Structure formats: structure tokens, C-alpha cells
N, C-alpha and C positions, 0 to 999 in steps of 0.2 A: 406630808406635803401640804402646804396651805391651799385652801380652796376659796373660790369666789362663787357664791350661789346666788344668782340674780336672774331676773326675767328679761332685763334690758340693760344694754350698755350704751351710753351716749357720750359726747364730748363734754368738757367742763361747763360750757355755756348751755348745754342741752339743746343745741341747734343743729346737730349733725352727728355723724359717726365718729368714733374715736380713731386716733392715729396710732399705729403700732410702730414706733420709731426704731425699735430693735428687732422687728420681725415678729413672726408668730409661728408656732409649731403645734401641729395637731398630732397626737400620738398615733402610731400604727393601729389601724382598726377603728380610729376615732372618726367622727363625722363633723364636718363644717358645713352647716346648712344656712342659707341666707335667702331673703326675699328682697327683690329690688335689684339695684345695680351692684356689680362687683368690679372694682378697678384695681388692677395689679400693675405696679410699676417695678421693674427689676426682674428678678428671676424667681419663678415659681416651680418648685419640684413637686409633681403631683403623681400619685400612684394611679388614681382613677378619677376622671372628671366627667360628670354627667351634666348636660345642660339642655334646656328646651330651645333656647335662642342664644347664639353666641356670635360676637364679632371679635375677631382676633387680628391683631396687626402682624405679629410674628409668632409662629408656633413650631417648636421643635419637639419631636417625640421619637421614641424607639419603635412604636407601632401605633396604628390607628385602627379603631373598630367602628 
């Protein structure tokens, strides 16, 4: 499987974050870690979500802890 090994990913103009037009998949057991703002438009299916500070418009879950 091809790999990308980098320390940073930015948009083409190096002025902001990249856009994932076809979505993004993190494998089971994988970790998606970020600093700063996270904006999700559409549907996010998440097994475990941990946050220090979160503002949510609509949240649907099978359970909350």
C-alpha cells in the first residue's frame, strides 16, 4: 500500500488546511489527532470522540459517556 510520510499537510497555496473532497477514513485502532479547529460538514461516524472543548450543532449517538 502506498504511504505518505510527512510532518505537515497544507493546501496547494500553503495558506490553509487541505480539503478532502472524497472524505477521509482512519483505520480501526488508528488515531486522528489535531490542534486548532475541526470543522465537519456532513456525517461523521466516530467510535470514540474525546474533546476538551466542543461546540456541536446536532449530535446523534447510541450512547454518551
